[in-house]
DSSP file (Angstrom, degrees, kcal/mol; ACC not computed):
  #  RESIDUE AA STRUCTURE BP1 BP2  ACC     N-H-->O    O-->H-N    N-H-->O    O-->H-N    TCO  KAPPA ALPHA  PHI   PSI    X-CA   Y-CA   Z-CA
    1    1 A M              0   0    0      0, 0.0     2,-0.3     0, 0.0     0, 0.0   0.000 360.0 360.0 360.0 111.4   17.1   20.8  -36.0
    2    2 A S        -     0   0    0    126,-0.0     2,-0.4     0, 0.0   126,-0.1  -0.762 360.0-146.1-100.6 144.3   19.7   23.0  -34.5
    3    3 A L        -     0   0    0     -2,-0.3     2,-0.1   124,-0.1   124,-0.1  -0.819   9.4-130.5-110.7 145.1   18.8   25.9  -32.2
    4    4 A A    >>  -     0   0    0     -2,-0.4     4,-1.5   122,-0.3     3,-0.7  -0.436  34.2-101.8 -84.3 165.0   20.6   29.2  -31.9
    5    5 A S  H 3> S+     0   0    0      1,-0.3     4,-1.8     2,-0.2     5,-0.1   0.845 123.8  58.4 -60.3 -34.2   21.6   30.7  -28.6
    6    6 A A  H 3> S+     0   0    0      1,-0.2     4,-2.1     2,-0.2    -1,-0.3   0.865 103.0  53.5 -61.7 -37.6   18.6   33.1  -28.8
    7    7 A D  H <> S+     0   0    0     -3,-0.7     4,-2.6     2,-0.2    -1,-0.2   0.873 106.8  50.6 -66.6 -38.2   16.3   30.0  -29.0
    8    8 A Y  H  X S+     0   0    0     -4,-1.5     4,-2.7     2,-0.2     5,-0.2   0.871 108.9  52.6 -67.3 -35.9   17.9   28.6  -25.8
    9    9 A V  H  X S+     0   0    0     -4,-1.8     4,-2.3     2,-0.2    -2,-0.2   0.927 111.9  45.7 -66.7 -43.2   17.2   31.9  -24.1
   10   10 A I  H  X S+     0   0    0     -4,-2.1     4,-2.0     2,-0.2    -2,-0.2   0.948 116.4  44.1 -63.7 -47.9   13.5   31.8  -25.2
   11   11 A L  H  X S+     0   0    0     -4,-2.6     4,-2.2     1,-0.2    -2,-0.2   0.882 114.6  49.7 -64.9 -39.2   13.1   28.2  -24.2
   12   12 A G  H  X S+     0   0    0     -4,-2.7     4,-2.5     2,-0.2     5,-0.2   0.902 111.1  48.4 -66.9 -41.8   14.9   28.7  -20.8
   13   13 A A  H  X S+     0   0    0     -4,-2.3     4,-2.5    -5,-0.2    -1,-0.2   0.894 111.5  51.5 -65.2 -39.3   12.9   31.7  -19.9
   14   14 A T  H  X S+     0   0    0     -4,-2.0     4,-1.8    -5,-0.2    -2,-0.2   0.887 111.4  46.0 -64.4 -41.2    9.7   29.8  -20.8
   15   15 A L  H  X S+     0   0    0     -4,-2.2     4,-2.2     2,-0.2    -2,-0.2   0.918 113.0  49.4 -71.7 -42.8   10.6   26.8  -18.6
   16   16 A V  H  X S+     0   0    0     -4,-2.5     4,-2.6     1,-0.2     5,-0.2   0.949 112.3  48.4 -59.1 -49.0   11.6   29.1  -15.7
   17   17 A A  H  X S+     0   0    0     -4,-2.5     4,-2.3     1,-0.2    -1,-0.2   0.860 109.8  52.9 -62.2 -37.2    8.4   31.0  -15.9
   18   18 A A  H  X S+     0   0    0     -4,-1.8     4,-1.9    82,-0.2    -1,-0.2   0.927 110.1  46.9 -62.6 -46.3    6.4   27.7  -16.1
   19   19 A V  H  X S+     0   0    0     -4,-2.2     4,-1.5     1,-0.2    -2,-0.2   0.924 114.2  46.8 -63.9 -44.6    8.0   26.5  -12.9
   20   20 A L  H  X S+     0   0    0     -4,-2.6     4,-2.6     1,-0.2     5,-0.2   0.891 111.0  53.5 -64.3 -37.6    7.4   29.7  -11.1
   21   21 A G  H  X S+     0   0    0     -4,-2.3     4,-2.1    -5,-0.2    76,-0.3   0.808 102.3  57.9 -66.1 -31.7    3.9   29.8  -12.4
   22   22 A L  H  < S+     0   0    0     -4,-1.9    -1,-0.2    74,-0.3    -2,-0.2   0.887 114.7  37.4 -64.5 -38.8    3.3   26.3  -11.0
   23   23 A F  H  < S+     0   0    0     -4,-1.5    -2,-0.2     1,-0.1    -1,-0.2   0.813 120.1  45.7 -81.0 -32.1    4.2   27.6   -7.5
   24   24 A G  H  X S-     0   0    0     -4,-2.6     4,-0.7    -5,-0.2    -2,-0.2   0.749 102.3-142.9 -85.4 -22.0    2.6   31.0   -7.8
   25   25 A G  H  X  -     0   0    0     -4,-2.1     4,-2.1    68,-0.2    68,-0.2  -0.040  31.0 -69.4  84.8 166.7   -0.7   29.8   -9.3
   26   26 A F  H  > S+     0   0    0     66,-2.1     4,-3.0     1,-0.2     5,-0.3   0.827 130.9  58.0 -65.3 -33.2   -3.0   31.2  -11.9
   27   27 A S  H  > S+     0   0    0      1,-0.2     4,-2.1     2,-0.2    -1,-0.2   0.898 108.4  45.5 -68.2 -37.7   -4.0   34.0   -9.6
   28   28 A G  H  X S+     0   0    0     -4,-0.7     4,-2.3     2,-0.2    -2,-0.2   0.915 116.0  45.4 -68.4 -42.2   -0.4   35.1   -9.2
   29   29 A A  H  X S+     0   0    0     -4,-2.1     4,-2.4     2,-0.2    -2,-0.2   0.947 116.0  45.3 -66.4 -47.5    0.3   34.9  -13.0
   30   30 A L  H  X S+     0   0    0     -4,-3.0     4,-2.7     1,-0.2     5,-0.2   0.906 113.3  50.7 -60.2 -42.8   -2.9   36.6  -13.9
   31   31 A A  H  X S+     0   0    0     -4,-2.1     4,-2.4    -5,-0.3    -1,-0.2   0.873 109.9  50.8 -63.5 -38.5   -2.4   39.3  -11.3
   32   32 A F  H  X S+     0   0    0     -4,-2.3     4,-2.6     2,-0.2    -2,-0.2   0.918 111.2  47.6 -66.6 -41.9    1.2   39.8  -12.6
   33   33 A L  H  X S+     0   0    0     -4,-2.4     4,-2.4     2,-0.2    -2,-0.2   0.924 113.7  47.9 -62.1 -44.9   -0.1   40.2  -16.2
   34   34 A A  H  X S+     0   0    0     -4,-2.7     4,-2.5     2,-0.2    -2,-0.2   0.889 110.9  51.5 -62.7 -39.0   -2.8   42.6  -15.0
   35   35 A G  H  X S+     0   0    0     -4,-2.4     4,-2.7     2,-0.2     5,-0.2   0.917 110.8  47.4 -63.1 -44.2   -0.3   44.6  -13.0
   36   36 A V  H  X S+     0   0    0     -4,-2.6     4,-2.5     2,-0.2     5,-0.2   0.904 112.7  49.8 -65.2 -38.9    2.0   44.9  -16.0
   37   37 A G  H  X S+     0   0    0     -4,-2.4     4,-2.6     2,-0.2    -2,-0.2   0.923 112.5  46.3 -65.7 -42.4   -0.8   46.0  -18.2
   38   38 A A  H  X S+     0   0    0     -4,-2.5     4,-2.8     2,-0.2    -2,-0.2   0.925 114.1  48.5 -63.2 -46.3   -2.0   48.6  -15.6
   39   39 A A  H  X S+     0   0    0     -4,-2.7     4,-2.1     2,-0.2     5,-0.2   0.889 112.7  48.0 -63.7 -42.2    1.6   49.9  -15.2
   40   40 A T  H  X S+     0   0    0     -4,-2.5     4,-2.8    -5,-0.2    -2,-0.2   0.947 114.5  45.8 -63.9 -46.8    2.1   50.1  -18.9
   41   41 A A  H  X S+     0   0    0     -4,-2.6     4,-2.6     1,-0.2     5,-0.3   0.895 111.2  53.5 -63.5 -40.6   -1.2   51.9  -19.4
   42   42 A A  H  X S+     0   0    0     -4,-2.8     4,-1.2     1,-0.2    -1,-0.2   0.916 115.3  38.7 -60.9 -43.8   -0.5   54.3  -16.5
   43   43 A V  H  X S+     0   0    0     -4,-2.1     4,-1.2     2,-0.2    -2,-0.2   0.877 115.2  53.3 -73.2 -38.7    2.8   55.3  -17.9
   44   44 A R  H  < S+     0   0    0     -4,-2.8     4,-0.3    -5,-0.2    -2,-0.2   0.910 119.9  31.7 -63.9 -43.2    1.6   55.4  -21.5
   45   45 A F  H  < S+     0   0    0     -4,-2.6     4,-0.3    -5,-0.2    -1,-0.2   0.635 123.2  47.4 -91.8 -14.2   -1.3   57.7  -20.8
   46   46 A G  H  X S+     0   0    0     -4,-1.2     4,-2.2    -5,-0.3     5,-0.2   0.486  86.3  88.7-104.0  -4.3    0.2   59.6  -17.9
   47   47 A W  H  X S+     0   0    0     -4,-1.2     4,-3.2     1,-0.2     5,-0.2   0.939  88.2  48.3 -62.7 -48.4    3.6   60.4  -19.6
   48   48 A D  H  > S+     0   0    0     -4,-0.3     4,-1.8     1,-0.2    -1,-0.2   0.896 112.5  49.6 -59.5 -41.6    2.5   63.7  -21.3
   49   49 A S  H  > S+     0   0    0     -4,-0.3     4,-0.8     2,-0.2    -1,-0.2   0.892 113.5  45.6 -65.2 -40.3    0.9   64.9  -18.0
   50   50 A L  H >X S+     0   0    0     -4,-2.2     4,-2.2     1,-0.2     3,-0.7   0.913 110.8  52.5 -65.8 -44.7    4.0   64.1  -16.1
   51   51 A A  H 3< S+     0   0    0     -4,-3.2    -2,-0.2     1,-0.2    -1,-0.2   0.815 104.9  56.7 -63.0 -31.2    6.3   65.7  -18.7
   52   52 A A  H 3< S+     0   0    0     -4,-1.8    -1,-0.2    -5,-0.2    -2,-0.2   0.807 115.7  36.6 -70.6 -27.9    4.3   68.9  -18.6
   53   53 A R  H << S+     0   0    0     -4,-0.8     2,-0.5    -3,-0.7    -2,-0.2   0.696 116.0  52.0 -97.0 -24.4    4.9   69.2  -14.9
   54   54 A I     <  +     0   0    0     -4,-2.2    -1,-0.2     1,-0.1     6,-0.0  -0.967  50.7 176.3-123.3 123.9    8.4   67.9  -14.5
   55   55 A S        +     0   0    0     -2,-0.5     2,-0.4    -3,-0.1    -1,-0.1   0.655  57.8  89.7 -99.4 -19.1   11.3   69.3  -16.6
   56   56 A V  S  > S-     0   0    0      1,-0.1     4,-1.9     2,-0.0     5,-0.1  -0.699  71.2-143.3 -82.1 126.4   14.2   67.3  -15.1
   57   57 A N  H  > S+     0   0    0     -2,-0.4     4,-2.2     1,-0.2     5,-0.2   0.903  95.6  47.6 -60.1 -47.4   14.7   64.0  -17.0
   58   58 A W  H  > S+     0   0    0      1,-0.2     4,-2.1     2,-0.2    -1,-0.2   0.855 112.3  50.1 -68.5 -34.0   15.7   61.8  -14.1
   59   59 A L  H  > S+     0   0    0      2,-0.2     4,-2.5     1,-0.2    -1,-0.2   0.838 109.3  52.6 -69.4 -32.6   12.8   63.1  -12.0
   60   60 A L  H  X S+     0   0    0     -4,-1.9     4,-2.2     2,-0.2    -2,-0.2   0.890 111.0  46.1 -64.7 -40.8   10.4   62.5  -14.8
   61   61 A V  H  X S+     0   0    0     -4,-2.2     4,-2.1     2,-0.2    -2,-0.2   0.884 113.2  50.5 -70.7 -38.7   11.6   58.9  -15.1
   62   62 A L  H  X S+     0   0    0     -4,-2.1     4,-2.2    -5,-0.2    -2,-0.2   0.912 111.3  47.6 -66.0 -41.2   11.4   58.5  -11.3
   63   63 A A  H  X S+     0   0    0     -4,-2.5     4,-2.6     2,-0.2    -2,-0.2   0.907 111.1  51.2 -66.4 -40.3    7.8   59.9  -11.2
   64   64 A A  H  X S+     0   0    0     -4,-2.2     4,-2.4     1,-0.2    -2,-0.2   0.895 110.4  50.5 -65.0 -36.4    6.8   57.5  -14.1
   65   65 A L  H  X S+     0   0    0     -4,-2.1     4,-2.7     2,-0.2    -1,-0.2   0.908 109.4  49.9 -65.7 -42.2    8.3   54.6  -12.2
   66   66 A A  H  X S+     0   0    0     -4,-2.2     4,-2.3     2,-0.2    -2,-0.2   0.906 111.7  47.9 -62.1 -42.9    6.4   55.5   -9.1
   67   67 A V  H  X S+     0   0    0     -4,-2.6     4,-2.5     1,-0.2     5,-0.2   0.924 112.8  49.4 -63.9 -40.9    3.1   55.8  -11.0
   68   68 A A  H  X S+     0   0    0     -4,-2.4     4,-2.8     1,-0.2    -2,-0.2   0.930 110.9  49.2 -62.9 -43.9    3.8   52.4  -12.7
   69   69 A L  H  X S+     0   0    0     -4,-2.7     4,-2.7     1,-0.2    -1,-0.2   0.904 112.2  48.4 -65.1 -40.8    4.6   50.7   -9.4
   70   70 A I  H  X S+     0   0    0     -4,-2.3     4,-2.3     2,-0.2     5,-0.2   0.941 114.4  45.0 -63.5 -48.8    1.4   52.1   -7.8
   71   71 A A  H  X S+     0   0    0     -4,-2.5     4,-2.1    -5,-0.2     5,-0.3   0.887 113.1  51.0 -62.7 -38.7   -0.7   51.0  -10.7
   72   72 A F  H  X S+     0   0    0     -4,-2.8     4,-2.7    -5,-0.2     5,-0.2   0.951 111.3  48.6 -64.0 -48.3    1.0   47.6  -10.8
   73   73 A G  H  X S+     0   0    0     -4,-2.7     4,-2.1     1,-0.2    -2,-0.2   0.905 113.1  46.1 -59.8 -44.4    0.4   47.1   -7.0
   74   74 A I  H  X S+     0   0    0     -4,-2.3     4,-2.0     2,-0.2    -1,-0.2   0.925 115.1  44.3 -69.1 -44.2   -3.2   48.0   -7.1
   75   75 A A  H  X S+     0   0    0     -4,-2.1     4,-2.4    -5,-0.2     5,-0.3   0.909 114.6  50.9 -67.4 -40.0   -4.2   45.9  -10.1
   76   76 A R  H  X S+     0   0    0     -4,-2.7     4,-2.3    -5,-0.3     5,-0.2   0.910 110.4  48.0 -63.8 -42.0   -2.2   42.9   -8.9
   77   77 A L  H  X S+     0   0    0     -4,-2.1     4,-1.9    -5,-0.2     5,-0.2   0.908 113.1  47.7 -65.5 -42.0   -3.8   43.0   -5.4
   78   78 A M  H  X S+     0   0    0     -4,-2.0     4,-1.8    -5,-0.2    -2,-0.2   0.943 115.9  43.3 -66.6 -46.3   -7.3   43.3   -6.9
   79   79 A V  H  X S+     0   0    0     -4,-2.4     4,-2.8    -5,-0.2     5,-0.3   0.929 113.3  50.7 -66.4 -45.2   -6.9   40.5   -9.4
   80   80 A K  H  X S+     0   0    0     -4,-2.3     4,-2.4    -5,-0.3    -1,-0.2   0.925 111.8  46.9 -59.7 -46.0   -5.1   38.1   -7.1
   81   81 A K  H  X S+     0   0    0     -4,-1.9     4,-1.2    -5,-0.2    -1,-0.2   0.908 114.2  48.3 -64.3 -41.2   -7.7   38.4   -4.3
   82   82 A T  H  X S+     0   0    0     -4,-1.8     4,-0.9    -5,-0.2     3,-0.2   0.921 114.0  44.1 -67.0 -44.9  -10.6   37.9   -6.8
   83   83 A V  H >X S+     0   0    0     -4,-2.8     4,-1.9     1,-0.2     3,-0.6   0.883 108.5  58.6 -71.0 -37.0   -9.1   34.8   -8.6
   84   84 A N  H 3< S+     0   0    0     -4,-2.4    -1,-0.2    -5,-0.3    -2,-0.2   0.832 106.5  48.6 -59.6 -31.5   -8.1   33.3   -5.3
   85   85 A K  H 3< S+     0   0    0     -4,-1.2    -1,-0.2    -3,-0.2    -2,-0.2   0.751 117.3  41.8 -79.0 -24.4  -11.7   33.4   -4.2
   86   86 A L  H << S+     0   0    0     -4,-0.9     2,-0.4    -3,-0.6    -2,-0.2   0.676 106.9  58.4 -98.5 -20.3  -12.9   31.8   -7.5
   87   87 A L  S  < S-     0   0    0     -4,-1.9    -1,-0.1     2,-0.0   -60,-0.1  -0.939  73.1-130.3-126.2 133.2  -10.5   29.0   -8.3
   88   88 A A     >  -     0   0    0     -2,-0.4     4,-1.8     1,-0.1     5,-0.1  -0.265  34.4 -99.6 -74.1 168.4   -9.5   26.0   -6.2
   89   89 A Q  H  > S+     0   0    0      2,-0.2     4,-2.2     1,-0.2     5,-0.2   0.908 113.3  46.0 -64.2 -53.9   -5.9   25.0   -5.5
   90   90 A P  H  > S+     0   0    0      0, 0.0     4,-2.1     0, 0.0     5,-0.2   0.934 117.9  44.1 -61.5 -40.4   -5.0   22.2   -8.0
   91   91 A A  H  > S+     0   0    0      1,-0.2     4,-2.5     2,-0.2     5,-0.3   0.862 110.2  56.5 -67.5 -33.2   -6.6   24.1  -10.9
   92   92 A D  H  X S+     0   0    0     -4,-1.8   -66,-2.1     2,-0.2     4,-1.8   0.905 109.3  46.3 -62.3 -43.0   -4.9   27.3   -9.8
   93   93 A A  H  X S+     0   0    0     -4,-2.2     4,-2.0   -68,-0.2   -68,-0.2   0.914 115.5  44.5 -69.6 -44.7   -1.4   25.6   -9.9
   94   94 A I  H  X S+     0   0    0     -4,-2.1     4,-1.9    -5,-0.2    -2,-0.2   0.929 116.2  44.6 -69.3 -46.6   -1.9   24.1  -13.3
   95   95 A F  H  X S+     0   0    0     -4,-2.5     4,-3.0    -5,-0.2     5,-0.2   0.869 111.7  56.2 -62.6 -36.0   -3.5   27.1  -15.0
   96   96 A G  H  X S+     0   0    0     -4,-1.8     4,-2.6    -5,-0.3   -74,-0.3   0.895 105.1  50.4 -63.6 -40.9   -0.8   29.2  -13.3
   97   97 A M  H  X S+     0   0    0     -4,-2.0     4,-2.0   -76,-0.3    -1,-0.2   0.909 113.7  45.7 -63.2 -41.2    1.9   27.1  -14.9
   98   98 A L  H  X S+     0   0    0     -4,-1.9     4,-2.3     2,-0.2    -2,-0.2   0.951 114.7  46.2 -66.1 -49.2    0.3   27.5  -18.4
   99   99 A A  H  X S+     0   0    0     -4,-3.0     4,-2.3     1,-0.2    -2,-0.2   0.910 113.6  48.4 -63.8 -40.6   -0.3   31.1  -18.1
  100  100 A A  H  X S+     0   0    0     -4,-2.6     4,-3.1    -5,-0.2   -82,-0.2   0.873 109.3  53.7 -70.2 -34.6    3.2   31.9  -16.8
  101  101 A A  H  X S+     0   0    0     -4,-2.0     4,-2.5    -5,-0.2    -1,-0.2   0.908 110.2  47.0 -59.3 -42.1    4.8   29.8  -19.5
  102  102 A A  H  X S+     0   0    0     -4,-2.3     4,-2.3     2,-0.2    -2,-0.2   0.912 114.1  47.4 -67.5 -40.2    2.9   31.8  -22.1
  103  103 A A  H  X S+     0   0    0     -4,-2.3     4,-2.8     2,-0.2    -2,-0.2   0.905 112.6  49.3 -66.9 -39.7    3.9   35.0  -20.4
  104  104 A G  H  X S+     0   0    0     -4,-3.1     4,-2.9     1,-0.2     5,-0.3   0.913 110.7  49.9 -63.4 -41.6    7.6   33.9  -20.1
  105  105 A F  H  X S+     0   0    0     -4,-2.5     4,-2.4    -5,-0.2    -2,-0.2   0.916 112.4  46.9 -64.7 -41.7    7.7   32.9  -23.7
  106  106 A A  H  X S+     0   0    0     -4,-2.3     4,-2.5     2,-0.2    -2,-0.2   0.909 114.0  48.4 -62.8 -42.7    6.2   36.3  -24.8
  107  107 A L  H  X S+     0   0    0     -4,-2.8     4,-2.3     2,-0.2    -2,-0.2   0.939 114.6  44.3 -63.7 -47.1    8.6   38.2  -22.6
  108  108 A A  H  X S+     0   0    0     -4,-2.9     4,-2.4     2,-0.2     5,-0.2   0.894 113.4  51.4 -66.8 -39.2   11.6   36.3  -23.8
  109  109 A L  H  X S+     0   0    0     -4,-2.4     4,-2.4    -5,-0.3    -1,-0.2   0.926 110.8  48.4 -60.9 -44.7   10.5   36.6  -27.4
  110  110 A G  H  X S+     0   0    0     -4,-2.5     4,-2.3     2,-0.2    -2,-0.2   0.893 111.6  49.5 -62.2 -42.7   10.1   40.3  -27.0
  111  111 A A  H  X S+     0   0    0     -4,-2.3     4,-2.1     2,-0.2    -2,-0.2   0.872 112.2  47.4 -66.3 -38.1   13.5   40.6  -25.4
  112  112 A V  H  X S+     0   0    0     -4,-2.4     4,-1.8     2,-0.2    -2,-0.2   0.886 111.2  52.4 -69.4 -40.1   15.2   38.6  -28.2
  113  113 A Y  H  X S+     0   0    0     -4,-2.4     4,-1.4    -5,-0.2    -2,-0.2   0.906 110.1  46.5 -63.9 -41.6   13.3   40.7  -30.8
  114  114 A I  H  X S+     0   0    0     -4,-2.3     4,-1.8     1,-0.2    -2,-0.2   0.898 110.7  55.0 -64.7 -40.7   14.6   44.0  -29.2
  115  115 A A  H  X S+     0   0    0     -4,-2.1     4,-3.4     1,-0.2     5,-0.3   0.840 105.1  52.4 -64.4 -30.8   18.1   42.5  -29.1
  116  116 A T  H  X S+     0   0    0     -4,-1.8     4,-1.7     1,-0.2    -1,-0.2   0.849 107.2  52.3 -71.6 -32.1   17.8   41.8  -32.8
  117  117 A Q  H  < S+     0   0    0     -4,-1.4    -2,-0.2     2,-0.2    -1,-0.2   0.860 118.3  37.1 -69.0 -33.2   16.9   45.4  -33.5
  118  118 A V  H  < S+     0   0    0     -4,-1.8    -2,-0.2     2,-0.1    -3,-0.2   0.904 125.6  36.2 -82.8 -45.5   20.0   46.5  -31.5
  119  119 A C  H  < S-     0   0    0     -4,-3.4    -3,-0.2     1,-0.2    -2,-0.2   0.649 118.0 -93.5 -88.7 -14.0   22.5   43.8  -32.5
  120  120 A G    >X  -     0   0    0     -4,-1.7     3,-1.0    -5,-0.3     4,-0.5  -0.334  34.2 -80.3 120.1 160.2   21.4   43.4  -36.1
  121  121 A E  H 3> S+     0   0    0      1,-0.2     4,-2.0     2,-0.2     3,-0.5   0.691 110.6  77.7 -67.6 -23.2   19.2   41.2  -38.2
  122  122 A E  H 3> S+     0   0    0      1,-0.3     4,-1.9     2,-0.2    -1,-0.2   0.809  91.7  55.3 -61.4 -29.1   21.6   38.2  -38.4
  123  123 A M  H <> S+     0   0    0     -3,-1.0     4,-1.5     2,-0.2    -1,-0.3   0.894 107.8  49.2 -69.7 -36.8   20.6   37.3  -34.8
  124  124 A A  H  < S+     0   0    0     -4,-0.5     7,-0.3    -3,-0.5    -2,-0.2   0.880 110.0  51.0 -66.3 -37.9   16.9   37.2  -36.0
  125  125 A I  H  < S+     0   0    0     -4,-2.0    -1,-0.2     1,-0.2    -2,-0.2   0.883 110.1  49.5 -68.4 -37.3   17.7   35.0  -39.0
  126  126 A E  H  < S+     0   0    0     -4,-1.9     2,-0.7    -5,-0.2  -122,-0.3   0.824  92.4  86.0 -72.6 -28.6   19.7   32.5  -36.8
  127  127 A S     X  -     0   0    0     -4,-1.5     4,-2.2     1,-0.2     5,-0.2  -0.607  59.2-168.5 -77.4 111.9   16.8   32.2  -34.2
  128  128 A R  H  > S+     0   0    0     -2,-0.7     4,-2.1     2,-0.2    -1,-0.2   0.920  87.0  49.0 -64.6 -42.8   14.4   29.5  -35.5
  129  129 A I  H  > S+     0   0    0      2,-0.2     4,-2.4     1,-0.2     5,-0.2   0.935 114.0  44.5 -66.5 -48.1   11.7   30.3  -33.0
  130  130 A L  H  > S+     0   0    0      1,-0.2     4,-2.7     2,-0.2     5,-0.2   0.918 113.8  49.1 -64.7 -44.2   11.8   34.1  -33.7
  131  131 A S  H  X S+     0   0    0     -4,-2.2     4,-2.0    -7,-0.3    -1,-0.2   0.892 112.8  49.0 -65.7 -34.5   11.9   33.7  -37.4
  132  132 A E  H  X S+     0   0    0     -4,-2.1     4,-2.0    -5,-0.2    -2,-0.2   0.942 113.1  46.0 -66.8 -44.9    8.9   31.3  -37.2
  133  133 A V  H  X S+     0   0    0     -4,-2.4     4,-2.6     1,-0.2    -2,-0.2   0.928 113.6  50.1 -64.6 -44.8    6.9   33.7  -35.0
  134  134 A L  H  X S+     0   0    0     -4,-2.7     4,-1.0     1,-0.2    -1,-0.2   0.850 108.9  51.3 -60.8 -36.4    7.8   36.6  -37.3
  135  135 A S  H  < S+     0   0    0     -4,-2.0    -1,-0.2    -5,-0.2    -2,-0.2   0.860 112.6  46.2 -71.8 -32.2    6.7   34.7  -40.4
  136  136 A I  H  < S+     0   0    0     -4,-2.0    -2,-0.2     1,-0.2    -1,-0.2   0.893 111.7  51.3 -69.6 -39.5    3.4   33.8  -38.7
  137  137 A A  H  <        0   0    0     -4,-2.6    -1,-0.2    -5,-0.2    -2,-0.2   0.700 360.0 360.0 -72.5 -18.1    2.8   37.4  -37.5
  138  138 A G     <        0   0    0     -4,-1.0    -3,-0.2    -5,-0.2    -4,-0.1   0.417 360.0 360.0 100.7 360.0    3.5   38.7  -41.0
């Protein structure tokens, strides 16, 4: 079984995320995911409102970034404090490693998928992991 360079990127990102998750714990990984979700939702649902008030493109992007960072910070802080109170340390580290590995895999898979859209479909065909995930997803 030979792997393409995109597969090594996916596996490397998954491994790095797993090690970081082991040290950060489940509370950190879950807080990060909640923060990313909150930031994405804030920009997604607030973009039209910002665009109606700001006509300069770079100011619009800067305002969207500020909204995303504020939403990320608030959600991350709330989730991290809550999970730290509920979960003991050894379980927190192990679950953190698993959650961060899943998040790293998803992030790397998304990045490789976007790269295939930009660079061409031959990169997607070469990647065994991406082609397998895409065939499962339909």
